PDBQT receptor file of N, H, CA, C and O in Angstrom, charges set to zero:
ATOM      1  N   MET A   1     -93.191 127.502 154.670  1.00  0.00    +0.000 N 
ATOM      2  CA  MET A   1     -92.857 126.688 153.643  1.00  0.00    +0.000 C 
ATOM      3  C   MET A   1     -93.898 127.278 152.811  1.00  0.00    +0.000 C 
ATOM      4  O   MET A   1     -94.877 127.416 153.545  1.00  0.00    +0.000 OA
ATOM      5  N   LYS A   2     -94.163 127.691 151.643  1.00  0.00    +0.000 N 
ATOM      6  H   LYS A   2     -93.368 127.579 151.046  1.00  0.00    +0.000 HD
ATOM      7  CA  LYS A   2     -94.547 128.265 150.312  1.00  0.00    +0.000 C 
ATOM      8  C   LYS A   2     -95.301 126.932 149.574  1.00  0.00    +0.000 C 
ATOM      9  O   LYS A   2     -94.489 126.084 149.204  1.00  0.00    +0.000 OA
ATOM     10  N   ASN A   3     -96.344 126.699 149.375  1.00  0.00    +0.000 N 
ATOM     11  H   ASN A   3     -97.004 127.388 149.676  1.00  0.00    +0.000 HD
ATOM     12  CA  ASN A   3     -97.567 125.842 148.490  1.00  0.00    +0.000 C 
ATOM     13  C   ASN A   3     -98.602 126.634 147.500  1.00  0.00    +0.000 C 
ATOM     14  O   ASN A   3     -99.210 127.686 147.302  1.00  0.00    +0.000 OA
ATOM     15  N   CYS A   4     -98.368 125.500 147.099  1.00  0.00    +0.000 N 
ATOM     16  H   CYS A   4     -97.874 124.645 147.259  1.00  0.00    +0.000 HD
ATOM     17  CA  CYS A   4     -99.612 125.505 146.398  1.00  0.00    +0.000 C 
ATOM     18  C   CYS A   4    -100.821 124.540 146.106  1.00  0.00    +0.000 C 
ATOM     19  O   CYS A   4    -101.289 124.236 145.009  1.00  0.00    +0.000 OA
ATOM     20  N   LEU A   5    -101.288 124.052 147.625  1.00  0.00    +0.000 N 
ATOM     21  H   LEU A   5    -100.907 124.299 148.516  1.00  0.00    +0.000 HD
ATOM     22  CA  LEU A   5    -101.643 122.896 147.520  1.00  0.00    +0.000 C 
ATOM     23  C   LEU A   5    -103.277 123.253 147.800  1.00  0.00    +0.000 C 
ATOM     24  O   LEU A   5    -104.053 122.320 148.007  1.00  0.00    +0.000 OA
ATOM     25  N   ARG A   6    -103.704 124.508 147.794  1.00  0.00    +0.000 N 
ATOM     26  H   ARG A   6    -103.074 125.265 147.625  1.00  0.00    +0.000 HD
ATOM     27  CA  ARG A   6    -105.562 124.435 147.430  1.00  0.00    +0.000 C 
ATOM     28  C   ARG A   6    -105.426 124.955 146.036  1.00  0.00    +0.000 C 
ATOM     29  O   ARG A   6    -106.575 124.956 145.594  1.00  0.00    +0.000 OA
ATOM     30  N   ASP A   7    -104.362 125.532 144.835  1.00  0.00    +0.000 N 
ATOM     31  H   ASP A   7    -103.429 125.532 145.194  1.00  0.00    +0.000 HD
ATOM     32  CA  ASP A   7    -104.492 125.564 143.918  1.00  0.00    +0.000 C 
ATOM     33  C   ASP A   7    -105.115 123.780 143.404  1.00  0.00    +0.000 C 
ATOM     34  O   ASP A   7    -106.171 123.291 143.005  1.00  0.00    +0.000 OA
ATOM     35  N   VAL A   8    -103.698 123.297 143.726  1.00  0.00    +0.000 N 
ATOM     36  H   VAL A   8    -102.839 123.694 144.050  1.00  0.00    +0.000 HD
ATOM     37  CA  VAL A   8    -104.017 121.438 142.680  1.00  0.00    +0.000 C 
ATOM     38  C   VAL A   8    -104.692 120.968 143.489  1.00  0.00    +0.000 C 
ATOM     39  O   VAL A   8    -105.057 119.963 142.879  1.00  0.00    +0.000 OA
ATOM     40  N   ARG A   9    -105.445 120.884 145.006  1.00  0.00    +0.000 N 
ATOM     41  H   ARG A   9    -105.148 121.701 145.501  1.00  0.00    +0.000 HD
ATOM     42  CA  ARG A   9    -106.522 120.542 145.404  1.00  0.00    +0.000 C 
ATOM     43  C   ARG A   9    -107.833 120.792 144.299  1.00  0.00    +0.000 C 
ATOM     44  O   ARG A   9    -108.441 119.815 143.863  1.00  0.00    +0.000 OA
ATOM     45  N   ARG A  10    -108.231 122.300 143.864  1.00  0.00    +0.000 N 
ATOM     46  H   ARG A  10    -107.738 123.094 144.218  1.00  0.00    +0.000 HD
ATOM     47  CA  ARG A  10    -108.890 122.433 143.669  1.00  0.00    +0.000 C 
ATOM     48  C   ARG A  10    -108.822 122.499 142.217  1.00  0.00    +0.000 C 
ATOM     49  O   ARG A  10    -108.928 121.321 141.875  1.00  0.00    +0.000 OA
ATOM     50  N   ALA A  11    -108.759 122.884 141.651  1.00  0.00    +0.000 N 
ATOM     51  H   ALA A  11    -108.673 123.841 141.929  1.00  0.00    +0.000 HD
ATOM     52  CA  ALA A  11    -108.114 122.076 140.542  1.00  0.00    +0.000 C 
ATOM     53  C   ALA A  11    -108.814 120.732 140.393  1.00  0.00    +0.000 C 
ATOM     54  O   ALA A  11    -109.712 120.418 139.613  1.00  0.00    +0.000 OA
ATOM     55  N   ARG A  12    -108.174 119.991 141.351  1.00  0.00    +0.000 N 
ATOM     56  H   ARG A  12    -107.444 120.247 141.985  1.00  0.00    +0.000 HD
ATOM     57  CA  ARG A  12    -108.756 118.191 140.737  1.00  0.00    +0.000 C 
ATOM     58  C   ARG A  12    -110.145 118.379 141.959  1.00  0.00    +0.000 C 
ATOM     59  O   ARG A  12    -110.168 117.556 142.874  1.00  0.00    +0.000 OA
ATOM     60  N   GLY A  13    -110.746 118.971 141.933  1.00  0.00    +0.000 N 
ATOM     61  H   GLY A  13    -110.727 119.640 141.189  1.00  0.00    +0.000 HD
ATOM     62  CA  GLY A  13    -112.543 119.167 142.992  1.00  0.00    +0.000 C 
ATOM     63  C   GLY A  13    -111.765 118.438 144.503  1.00  0.00    +0.000 C 
ATOM     64  O   GLY A  13    -112.674 118.657 145.303  1.00  0.00    +0.000 OA
ATOM     65  N   LEU A  14    -111.431 118.225 144.750  1.00  0.00    +0.000 N 
ATOM     66  H   LEU A  14    -110.692 118.047 144.099  1.00  0.00    +0.000 HD
ATOM     67  CA  LEU A  14    -110.944 117.942 146.088  1.00  0.00    +0.000 C 
ATOM     68  C   LEU A  14    -112.085 119.136 147.697  1.00  0.00    +0.000 C 
ATOM     69  O   LEU A  14    -112.558 120.265 147.830  1.00  0.00    +0.000 OA
ATOM     70  N   SER A  15    -112.005 118.333 148.189  1.00  0.00    +0.000 N 
ATOM     71  H   SER A  15    -111.620 117.416 148.080  1.00  0.00    +0.000 HD
ATOM     72  CA  SER A  15    -112.633 119.372 149.368  1.00  0.00    +0.000 C 
ATOM     73  C   SER A  15    -111.383 119.371 150.778  1.00  0.00    +0.000 C 
ATOM     74  O   SER A  15    -110.929 118.300 151.179  1.00  0.00    +0.000 OA
ATOM     75  N   GLN A  16    -110.998 120.584 151.336  1.00  0.00    +0.000 N 
ATOM     76  H   GLN A  16    -111.367 121.455 151.010  1.00  0.00    +0.000 HD
ATOM     77  CA  GLN A  16    -109.742 119.978 152.342  1.00  0.00    +0.000 C 
ATOM     78  C   GLN A  16    -110.817 118.583 153.089  1.00  0.00    +0.000 C 
ATOM     79  O   GLN A  16    -110.358 117.620 152.474  1.00  0.00    +0.000 OA
ATOM     80  N   ALA A  17    -111.574 118.189 153.727  1.00  0.00    +0.000 N 
ATOM     81  H   ALA A  17    -111.946 118.971 154.226  1.00  0.00    +0.000 HD
ATOM     82  CA  ALA A  17    -112.168 117.190 153.658  1.00  0.00    +0.000 C 
ATOM     83  C   ALA A  17    -111.642 116.098 153.327  1.00  0.00    +0.000 C 
ATOM     84  O   ALA A  17    -110.860 115.540 154.096  1.00  0.00    +0.000 OA
ATOM     85  N   ASP A  18    -111.982 115.546 152.052  1.00  0.00    +0.000 N 
ATOM     86  H   ASP A  18    -112.617 116.000 151.427  1.00  0.00    +0.000 HD
ATOM     87  CA  ASP A  18    -111.514 114.852 151.446  1.00  0.00    +0.000 C 
ATOM     88  C   ASP A  18    -110.122 114.508 151.497  1.00  0.00    +0.000 C 
ATOM     89  O   ASP A  18    -109.655 113.527 152.074  1.00  0.00    +0.000 OA
ATOM     90  N   LEU A  19    -109.089 115.935 150.449  1.00  0.00    +0.000 N 
ATOM     91  H   LEU A  19    -109.468 116.733 149.980  1.00  0.00    +0.000 HD
ATOM     92  CA  LEU A  19    -108.414 115.333 150.913  1.00  0.00    +0.000 C 
ATOM     93  C   LEU A  19    -107.610 114.846 152.193  1.00  0.00    +0.000 C 
ATOM     94  O   LEU A  19    -106.748 113.968 152.172  1.00  0.00    +0.000 OA
ATOM     95  N   ALA A  20    -108.079 115.640 153.448  1.00  0.00    +0.000 N 
ATOM     96  H   ALA A  20    -108.779 116.354 153.465  1.00  0.00    +0.000 HD
ATOM     97  CA  ALA A  20    -107.592 114.881 154.702  1.00  0.00    +0.000 C 
ATOM     98  C   ALA A  20    -107.498 113.783 154.906  1.00  0.00    +0.000 C 
ATOM     99  O   ALA A  20    -106.368 113.340 155.115  1.00  0.00    +0.000 OA
ATOM    100  N   GLU A  21    -109.157 112.493 154.940  1.00  0.00    +0.000 N 
ATOM    101  H   GLU A  21    -110.074 112.852 154.771  1.00  0.00    +0.000 HD
ATOM    102  CA  GLU A  21    -109.717 111.992 155.020  1.00  0.00    +0.000 C 
ATOM    103  C   GLU A  21    -108.941 110.895 154.271  1.00  0.00    +0.000 C 
ATOM    104  O   GLU A  21    -108.835 109.786 154.793  1.00  0.00    +0.000 OA
ATOM    105  N   ALA A  22    -108.177 111.255 152.600  1.00  0.00    +0.000 N 
ATOM    106  H   ALA A  22    -108.262 112.156 152.175  1.00  0.00    +0.000 HD
ATOM    107  CA  ALA A  22    -107.742 111.227 151.693  1.00  0.00    +0.000 C 
ATOM    108  C   ALA A  22    -106.133 110.204 152.343  1.00  0.00    +0.000 C 
ATOM    109  O   ALA A  22    -105.454 109.292 151.871  1.00  0.00    +0.000 OA
ATOM    110  N   LEU A  23    -106.114 110.899 153.446  1.00  0.00    +0.000 N 
ATOM    111  H   LEU A  23    -106.666 111.640 153.830  1.00  0.00    +0.000 HD
ATOM    112  CA  LEU A  23    -104.146 111.045 153.565  1.00  0.00    +0.000 C 
ATOM    113  C   LEU A  23    -104.447 110.586 155.167  1.00  0.00    +0.000 C 
ATOM    114  O   LEU A  23    -103.519 110.008 155.732  1.00  0.00    +0.000 OA
ATOM    115  N   GLU A  24    -105.100 110.704 155.564  1.00  0.00    +0.000 N 
ATOM    116  H   GLU A  24    -105.854 111.174 155.105  1.00  0.00    +0.000 HD
ATOM    117  CA  GLU A  24    -105.041 109.995 157.571  1.00  0.00    +0.000 C 
ATOM    118  C   GLU A  24    -104.946 111.114 157.727  1.00  0.00    +0.000 C 
ATOM    119  O   GLU A  24    -103.743 111.308 157.555  1.00  0.00    +0.000 OA
ATOM    120  N   VAL A  25    -105.723 112.719 158.105  1.00  0.00    +0.000 N 
ATOM    121  H   VAL A  25    -106.701 112.562 158.245  1.00  0.00    +0.000 HD
ATOM    122  CA  VAL A  25    -105.172 113.701 158.322  1.00  0.00    +0.000 C 
ATOM    123  C   VAL A  25    -106.101 114.594 159.025  1.00  0.00    +0.000 C 
ATOM    124  O   VAL A  25    -107.309 114.449 158.843  1.00  0.00    +0.000 OA
ATOM    125  N   SER A  26    -105.547 115.722 159.998  1.00  0.00    +0.000 N 
ATOM    126  H   SER A  26    -104.565 115.840 160.146  1.00  0.00    +0.000 HD
ATOM    127  CA  SER A  26    -107.539 115.640 160.183  1.00  0.00    +0.000 C 
ATOM    128  C   SER A  26    -107.785 117.202 159.107  1.00  0.00    +0.000 C 
ATOM    129  O   SER A  26    -106.731 117.457 158.524  1.00  0.00    +0.000 OA
ATOM    130  N   ARG A  27    -108.802 118.109 158.807  1.00  0.00    +0.000 N 
ATOM    131  H   ARG A  27    -109.658 117.901 159.280  1.00  0.00    +0.000 HD
ATOM    132  CA  ARG A  27    -108.485 118.716 158.068  1.00  0.00    +0.000 C 
ATOM    133  C   ARG A  27    -108.219 119.924 158.659  1.00  0.00    +0.000 C 
ATOM    134  O   ARG A  27    -108.574 120.933 158.049  1.00  0.00    +0.000 OA
ATOM    135  N   GLN A  28    -107.854 119.999 159.362  1.00  0.00    +0.000 N 
ATOM    136  H   GLN A  28    -107.566 119.179 159.858  1.00  0.00    +0.000 HD
ATOM    137  CA  GLN A  28    -106.980 121.447 160.393  1.00  0.00    +0.000 C 
ATOM    138  C   GLN A  28    -105.548 121.033 159.801  1.00  0.00    +0.000 C 
ATOM    139  O   GLN A  28    -104.664 121.889 159.765  1.00  0.00    +0.000 OA
ATOM    140  N   THR A  29    -105.395 120.207 159.506  1.00  0.00    +0.000 N 
ATOM    141  H   THR A  29    -106.113 119.512 159.535  1.00  0.00    +0.000 HD
ATOM    142  CA  THR A  29    -103.488 119.712 159.282  1.00  0.00    +0.000 C 
ATOM    143  C   THR A  29    -103.752 119.995 157.769  1.00  0.00    +0.000 C 
ATOM    144  O   THR A  29    -102.742 119.724 157.119  1.00  0.00    +0.000 OA
ATOM    145  N   ILE A  30    -105.065 120.579 156.784  1.00  0.00    +0.000 N 
ATOM    146  H   ILE A  30    -105.885 120.799 157.312  1.00  0.00    +0.000 HD
ATOM    147  CA  ILE A  30    -104.875 120.919 155.152  1.00  0.00    +0.000 C 
ATOM    148  C   ILE A  30    -105.189 122.348 155.757  1.00  0.00    +0.000 C 
ATOM    149  O   ILE A  30    -104.350 123.220 155.531  1.00  0.00    +0.000 OA
ATOM    150  N   ILE A  31    -106.148 122.634 156.394  1.00  0.00    +0.000 N 
ATOM    151  H   ILE A  31    -106.830 121.926 156.577  1.00  0.00    +0.000 HD
ATOM    152  CA  ILE A  31    -105.850 124.279 156.462  1.00  0.00    +0.000 C 
ATOM    153  C   ILE A  31    -104.935 124.862 156.685  1.00  0.00    +0.000 C 
ATOM    154  O   ILE A  31    -104.688 125.900 156.072  1.00  0.00    +0.000 OA
ATOM    155  N   ALA A  32    -104.229 124.431 157.532  1.00  0.00    +0.000 N 
ATOM    156  H   ALA A  32    -104.430 123.588 158.030  1.00  0.00    +0.000 HD
ATOM    157  CA  ALA A  32    -102.898 124.879 158.163  1.00  0.00    +0.000 C 
ATOM    158  C   ALA A  32    -101.216 125.152 157.010  1.00  0.00    +0.000 C 
ATOM    159  O   ALA A  32    -100.220 125.873 156.947  1.00  0.00    +0.000 OA
ATOM    160  N   ILE A  33    -101.719 124.275 156.474  1.00  0.00    +0.000 N 
ATOM    161  H   ILE A  33    -102.528 123.689 156.525  1.00  0.00    +0.000 HD
ATOM    162  CA  ILE A  33    -100.671 123.790 155.455  1.00  0.00    +0.000 C 
ATOM    163  C   ILE A  33    -101.135 124.899 154.506  1.00  0.00    +0.000 C 
ATOM    164  O   ILE A  33    -100.471 125.928 154.379  1.00  0.00    +0.000 OA
ATOM    165  N   GLU A  34    -102.219 124.696 153.875  1.00  0.00    +0.000 N 
ATOM    166  H   GLU A  34    -102.758 123.860 153.979  1.00  0.00    +0.000 HD
ATOM    167  CA  GLU A  34    -102.419 125.385 153.053  1.00  0.00    +0.000 C 
ATOM    168  C   GLU A  34    -101.984 126.880 153.340  1.00  0.00    +0.000 C 
ATOM    169  O   GLU A  34    -101.002 127.342 152.758  1.00  0.00    +0.000 OA
ATOM    170  N   ALA A  35    -102.471 127.381 153.936  1.00  0.00    +0.000 N 
ATOM    171  H   ALA A  35    -103.268 127.006 154.408  1.00  0.00    +0.000 HD
ATOM    172  CA  ALA A  35    -102.234 128.750 154.370  1.00  0.00    +0.000 C 
ATOM    173  C   ALA A  35    -100.763 128.689 155.343  1.00  0.00    +0.000 C 
ATOM    174  O   ALA A  35    -100.852 129.063 156.513  1.00  0.00    +0.000 OA
ATOM    175  N   ASP A  36    -100.028 128.424 155.049  1.00  0.00    +0.000 N 
ATOM    176  H   ASP A  36     -99.955 128.120 154.099  1.00  0.00    +0.000 HD
ATOM    177  CA  ASP A  36     -98.515 127.972 155.134  1.00  0.00    +0.000 C 
ATOM    178  C   ASP A  36     -98.422 129.228 156.755  1.00  0.00    +0.000 C 
ATOM    179  O   ASP A  36     -97.771 130.268 156.853  1.00  0.00    +0.000 OA
ATOM    180  N   LYS A  37     -99.551 128.415 158.021  1.00  0.00    +0.000 N 
ATOM    181  H   LYS A  37    -100.080 127.570 157.942  1.00  0.00    +0.000 HD
ATOM    182  CA  LYS A  37     -99.214 128.171 159.108  1.00  0.00    +0.000 C 
ATOM    183  C   LYS A  37     -98.127 127.563 159.573  1.00  0.00    +0.000 C 
ATOM    184  O   LYS A  37     -97.343 128.000 160.416  1.00  0.00    +0.000 OA
ATOM    185  N   TYR A  38     -98.066 125.787 158.587  1.00  0.00    +0.000 N 
ATOM    186  H   TYR A  38     -98.702 125.432 157.902  1.00  0.00    +0.000 HD
ATOM    187  CA  TYR A  38     -97.325 124.640 159.224  1.00  0.00    +0.000 C 
ATOM    188  C   TYR A  38     -96.613 123.920 157.853  1.00  0.00    +0.000 C 
ATOM    189  O   TYR A  38     -97.028 123.322 156.861  1.00  0.00    +0.000 OA
ATOM    190  N   ASP A  39     -95.698 124.208 158.229  1.00  0.00    +0.000 N 
ATOM    191  H   ASP A  39     -95.361 124.693 159.035  1.00  0.00    +0.000 HD
ATOM    192  CA  ASP A  39     -94.468 123.648 157.407  1.00  0.00    +0.000 C 
ATOM    193  C   ASP A  39     -94.729 121.729 157.486  1.00  0.00    +0.000 C 
ATOM    194  O   ASP A  39     -94.232 121.147 158.451  1.00  0.00    +0.000 OA
ATOM    195  N   PRO A  40     -95.342 121.085 156.656  1.00  0.00    +0.000 N 
ATOM    196  CA  PRO A  40     -95.221 119.596 156.480  1.00  0.00    +0.000 C 
ATOM    197  C   PRO A  40     -94.203 118.905 156.763  1.00  0.00    +0.000 C 
ATOM    198  O   PRO A  40     -93.174 119.450 156.364  1.00  0.00    +0.000 OA
ATOM    199  N   SER A  41     -93.931 117.275 157.633  1.00  0.00    +0.000 N 
ATOM    200  H   SER A  41     -94.767 116.833 157.957  1.00  0.00    +0.000 HD
ATOM    201  CA  SER A  41     -92.584 116.538 157.715  1.00  0.00    +0.000 C 
ATOM    202  C   SER A  41     -92.662 116.931 156.395  1.00  0.00    +0.000 C 
ATOM    203  O   SER A  41     -93.470 117.329 155.557  1.00  0.00    +0.000 OA
ATOM    204  N   LEU A  42     -91.099 116.565 156.597  1.00  0.00    +0.000 N 
ATOM    205  H   LEU A  42     -90.442 116.241 157.278  1.00  0.00    +0.000 HD
ATOM    206  CA  LEU A  42     -90.479 115.632 155.071  1.00  0.00    +0.000 C 
ATOM    207  C   LEU A  42     -91.218 114.407 154.419  1.00  0.00    +0.000 C 
ATOM    208  O   LEU A  42     -91.392 114.504 153.205  1.00  0.00    +0.000 OA
ATOM    209  N   PRO A  43     -91.721 113.169 155.091  1.00  0.00    +0.000 N 
ATOM    210  CA  PRO A  43     -93.021 112.948 154.679  1.00  0.00    +0.000 C 
ATOM    211  C   PRO A  43     -93.971 112.879 154.471  1.00  0.00    +0.000 C 
ATOM    212  O   PRO A  43     -94.390 111.924 153.817  1.00  0.00    +0.000 OA
ATOM    213  N   MET A  44     -95.144 114.292 155.126  1.00  0.00    +0.000 N 
ATOM    214  H   MET A  44     -94.804 115.068 155.657  1.00  0.00    +0.000 HD
ATOM    215  CA  MET A  44     -95.901 114.704 154.834  1.00  0.00    +0.000 C 
ATOM    216  C   MET A  44     -95.899 115.796 153.727  1.00  0.00    +0.000 C 
ATOM    217  O   MET A  44     -96.783 116.616 153.482  1.00  0.00    +0.000 OA
ATOM    218  N   ALA A  45     -94.752 115.624 153.145  1.00  0.00    +0.000 N 
ATOM    219  H   ALA A  45     -94.033 114.958 153.345  1.00  0.00    +0.000 HD
ATOM    220  CA  ALA A  45     -94.755 116.184 152.075  1.00  0.00    +0.000 C 
ATOM    221  C   ALA A  45     -94.796 115.310 150.358  1.00  0.00    +0.000 C 
ATOM    222  O   ALA A  45     -95.116 115.318 149.169  1.00  0.00    +0.000 OA
ATOM    223  N   TYR A  46     -94.275 114.753 151.323  1.00  0.00    +0.000 N 
ATOM    224  H   TYR A  46     -94.015 114.747 152.289  1.00  0.00    +0.000 HD
ATOM    225  CA  TYR A  46     -93.957 113.503 150.324  1.00  0.00    +0.000 C 
ATOM    226  C   TYR A  46     -95.079 112.716 149.247  1.00  0.00    +0.000 C 
ATOM    227  O   TYR A  46     -95.240 112.571 148.035  1.00  0.00    +0.000 OA
ATOM    228  N   ARG A  47     -96.044 112.125 151.164  1.00  0.00    +0.000 N 
ATOM    229  H   ARG A  47     -95.913 112.243 152.148  1.00  0.00    +0.000 HD
ATOM    230  CA  ARG A  47     -97.379 111.077 150.331  1.00  0.00    +0.000 C 
ATOM    231  C   ARG A  47     -97.854 112.599 149.890  1.00  0.00    +0.000 C 
ATOM    232  O   ARG A  47     -97.594 112.525 148.689  1.00  0.00    +0.000 OA
ATOM    233  N   LEU A  48     -98.537 114.322 150.140  1.00  0.00    +0.000 N 
ATOM    234  H   LEU A  48     -98.748 114.382 151.115  1.00  0.00    +0.000 HD
ATOM    235  CA  LEU A  48     -99.200 114.510 149.328  1.00  0.00    +0.000 C 
ATOM    236  C   LEU A  48     -98.510 115.314 148.020  1.00  0.00    +0.000 C 
ATOM    237  O   LEU A  48     -99.071 116.123 147.281  1.00  0.00    +0.000 OA
ATOM    238  N   ALA A  49     -97.619 115.012 147.983  1.00  0.00    +0.000 N 
ATOM    239  H   ALA A  49     -97.163 114.354 148.582  1.00  0.00    +0.000 HD
ATOM    240  CA  ALA A  49     -96.846 115.542 146.080  1.00  0.00    +0.000 C 
ATOM    241  C   ALA A  49     -97.436 113.827 145.471  1.00  0.00    +0.000 C 
ATOM    242  O   ALA A  49     -97.826 113.677 144.313  1.00  0.00    +0.000 OA
ATOM    243  N   ALA A  50     -97.397 112.785 146.394  1.00  0.00    +0.000 N 
ATOM    244  H   ALA A  50     -97.080 112.906 147.335  1.00  0.00    +0.000 HD
ATOM    245  CA  ALA A  50     -97.338 110.955 145.803  1.00  0.00    +0.000 C 
ATOM    246  C   ALA A  50     -98.505 111.614 145.313  1.00  0.00    +0.000 C 
ATOM    247  O   ALA A  50     -98.514 112.080 144.174  1.00  0.00    +0.000 OA
ATOM    248  N   TYR A  51    -100.300 111.759 146.700  1.00  0.00    +0.000 N 
ATOM    249  H   TYR A  51    -100.293 111.380 147.625  1.00  0.00    +0.000 HD
ATOM    250  CA  TYR A  51    -101.318 111.540 146.009  1.00  0.00    +0.000 C 
ATOM    251  C   TYR A  51    -101.692 112.588 144.910  1.00  0.00    +0.000 C 
ATOM    252  O   TYR A  51    -102.873 112.807 144.638  1.00  0.00    +0.000 OA
ATOM    253  N   PHE A  52    -100.739 113.182 144.333  1.00  0.00    +0.000 N 
ATOM    254  H   PHE A  52     -99.780 113.004 144.554  1.00  0.00    +0.000 HD
ATOM    255  CA  PHE A  52    -101.305 114.185 143.555  1.00  0.00    +0.000 C 
ATOM    256  C   PHE A  52    -100.398 114.420 142.134  1.00  0.00    +0.000 C 
ATOM    257  O   PHE A  52    -100.246 115.273 141.259  1.00  0.00    +0.000 OA
ATOM    258  N   GLU A  53     -99.900 113.074 142.512  1.00  0.00    +0.000 N 
ATOM    259  H   GLU A  53    -100.023 112.381 143.223  1.00  0.00    +0.000 HD
ATOM    260  CA  GLU A  53     -98.329 112.483 141.362  1.00  0.00    +0.000 C 
ATOM    261  C   GLU A  53     -97.927 113.504 141.106  1.00  0.00    +0.000 C 
ATOM    262  O   GLU A  53     -97.886 113.501 139.876  1.00  0.00    +0.000 OA
ATOM    263  N   LEU A  54     -97.607 114.361 141.426  1.00  0.00    +0.000 N 
ATOM    264  H   LEU A  54     -97.640 114.363 142.425  1.00  0.00    +0.000 HD
ATOM    265  CA  LEU A  54     -96.404 115.734 141.087  1.00  0.00    +0.000 C 
ATOM    266  C   LEU A  54     -94.703 115.387 141.810  1.00  0.00    +0.000 C 
ATOM    267  O   LEU A  54     -94.502 114.471 142.607  1.00  0.00    +0.000 OA
ATOM    268  N   PRO A  55     -94.031 115.987 141.497  1.00  0.00    +0.000 N 
ATOM    269  CA  PRO A  55     -92.531 115.935 142.477  1.00  0.00    +0.000 C 
ATOM    270  C   PRO A  55     -93.550 116.769 143.290  1.00  0.00    +0.000 C 
ATOM    271  O   PRO A  55     -94.608 117.393 143.203  1.00  0.00    +0.000 OA
ATOM    272  N   VAL A  56     -92.170 116.236 144.474  1.00  0.00    +0.000 N 
ATOM    273  H   VAL A  56     -91.311 115.730 144.544  1.00  0.00    +0.000 HD
ATOM    274  CA  VAL A  56     -92.147 117.359 146.012  1.00  0.00    +0.000 C 
ATOM    275  C   VAL A  56     -91.464 118.910 145.478  1.00  0.00    +0.000 C 
ATOM    276  O   VAL A  56     -90.790 119.706 146.132  1.00  0.00    +0.000 OA
ATOM    277  N   GLU A  57     -91.652 118.940 144.887  1.00  0.00    +0.000 N 
ATOM    278  H   GLU A  57     -92.200 118.293 144.356  1.00  0.00    +0.000 HD
ATOM    279  CA  GLU A  57     -90.579 120.935 144.130  1.00  0.00    +0.000 C 
ATOM    280  C   GLU A  57     -92.043 121.319 143.748  1.00  0.00    +0.000 C 
ATOM    281  O   GLU A  57     -92.649 122.263 144.255  1.00  0.00    +0.000 OA
ATOM    282  N   GLU A  58     -92.601 120.379 142.681  1.00  0.00    +0.000 N 
ATOM    283  H   GLU A  58     -92.109 119.612 142.269  1.00  0.00    +0.000 HD
ATOM    284  CA  GLU A  58     -93.658 121.109 142.691  1.00  0.00    +0.000 C 
ATOM    285  C   GLU A  58     -94.830 121.519 142.621  1.00  0.00    +0.000 C 
ATOM    286  O   GLU A  58     -95.465 122.181 141.800  1.00  0.00    +0.000 OA
ATOM    287  N   LEU A  59     -95.151 120.813 144.054  1.00  0.00    +0.000 N 
ATOM    288  H   LEU A  59     -94.635 120.275 144.721  1.00  0.00    +0.000 HD
ATOM    289  CA  LEU A  59     -95.809 121.094 145.002  1.00  0.00    +0.000 C 
ATOM    290  C   LEU A  59     -95.668 122.160 146.158  1.00  0.00    +0.000 C 
ATOM    291  O   LEU A  59     -96.541 123.009 146.340  1.00  0.00    +0.000 OA
ATOM    292  N   PHE A  60     -94.447 122.071 146.986  1.00  0.00    +0.000 N 
ATOM    293  H   PHE A  60     -93.738 121.381 146.839  1.00  0.00    +0.000 HD
ATOM    294  CA  PHE A  60     -93.596 123.109 147.647  1.00  0.00    +0.000 C 
ATOM    295  C   PHE A  60     -92.092 123.767 147.020  1.00  0.00    +0.000 C 
ATOM    296  O   PHE A  60     -91.070 123.339 146.483  1.00  0.00    +0.000 OA
ATOM    297  N   PHE A  61     -92.655 125.054 147.451  1.00  0.00    +0.000 N 
ATOM    298  H   PHE A  61     -93.485 125.402 147.887  1.00  0.00    +0.000 HD
ATOM    299  CA  PHE A  61     -90.889 126.305 146.795  1.00  0.00    +0.000 C 
ATOM    300  C   PHE A  61     -89.924 125.983 148.028  1.00  0.00    +0.000 C 
ATOM    301  O   PHE A  61     -90.014 125.475 149.146  1.00  0.00    +0.000 OA
ATOM    302  N   ASN A  62     -89.156 126.439 147.381  1.00  0.00    +0.000 N 
ATOM    303  H   ASN A  62     -89.083 126.851 146.473  1.00  0.00    +0.000 HD
ATOM    304  CA  ASN A  62     -87.838 126.345 148.412  1.00  0.00    +0.000 C 
ATOM    305  C   ASN A  62     -88.220 127.727 148.659  1.00  0.00    +0.000 C 
ATOM    306  O   ASN A  62     -89.055 128.341 147.995  1.00  0.00    +0.000 OA
ATOM    307  N   PRO A  63     -87.333 128.344 149.998  1.00  0.00    +0.000 N 
ATOM    308  CA  PRO A  63     -87.981 129.182 149.752  1.00  0.00    +0.000 C 
ATOM    309  C   PRO A  63     -86.125 130.123 149.865  1.00  0.00    +0.000 C 
ATOM    310  O   PRO A  63     -85.805 131.310 149.927  1.00  0.00    +0.000 OA
ATOM    311  N   TRP A  64     -85.617 129.287 149.851  1.00  0.00    +0.000 N 
ATOM    312  H   TRP A  64     -85.877 128.322 149.800  1.00  0.00    +0.000 HD
ATOM    313  CA  TRP A  64     -83.464 130.215 149.887  1.00  0.00    +0.000 C 
ATOM    314  C   TRP A  64     -83.262 129.748 148.643  1.00  0.00    +0.000 C 
ATOM    315  O   TRP A  64     -82.175 129.237 148.373  1.00  0.00    +0.000 OA
ATOM    316  N   ARG A  65     -84.718 129.890 147.264  1.00  0.00    +0.000 N 
ATOM    317  H   ARG A  65     -85.601 130.305 147.483  1.00  0.00    +0.000 HD
ATOM    318  CA  ARG A  65     -84.150 129.839 146.013  1.00  0.00    +0.000 C 
ATOM    319  C   ARG A  65     -83.653 130.833 145.451  1.00  0.00    +0.000 C 
ATOM    320  O   ARG A  65     -83.159 130.725 144.329  1.00  0.00    +0.000 OA
TER     321      ARG A  65
């Protein structure tokens, strides 16, 4: 699933490790999501969106539109 997580994270001045720690996941999870190599679960997608105070649709893009 395409996303803009890397851009949003960098704009907020966060490292991958900072974000991973805040969300209680591994840094490898953040790396994989940013690289589009891992699609997060729906709860994880909502946790990420809530952390950045964005609608989930702004962080993740629907590939079927």
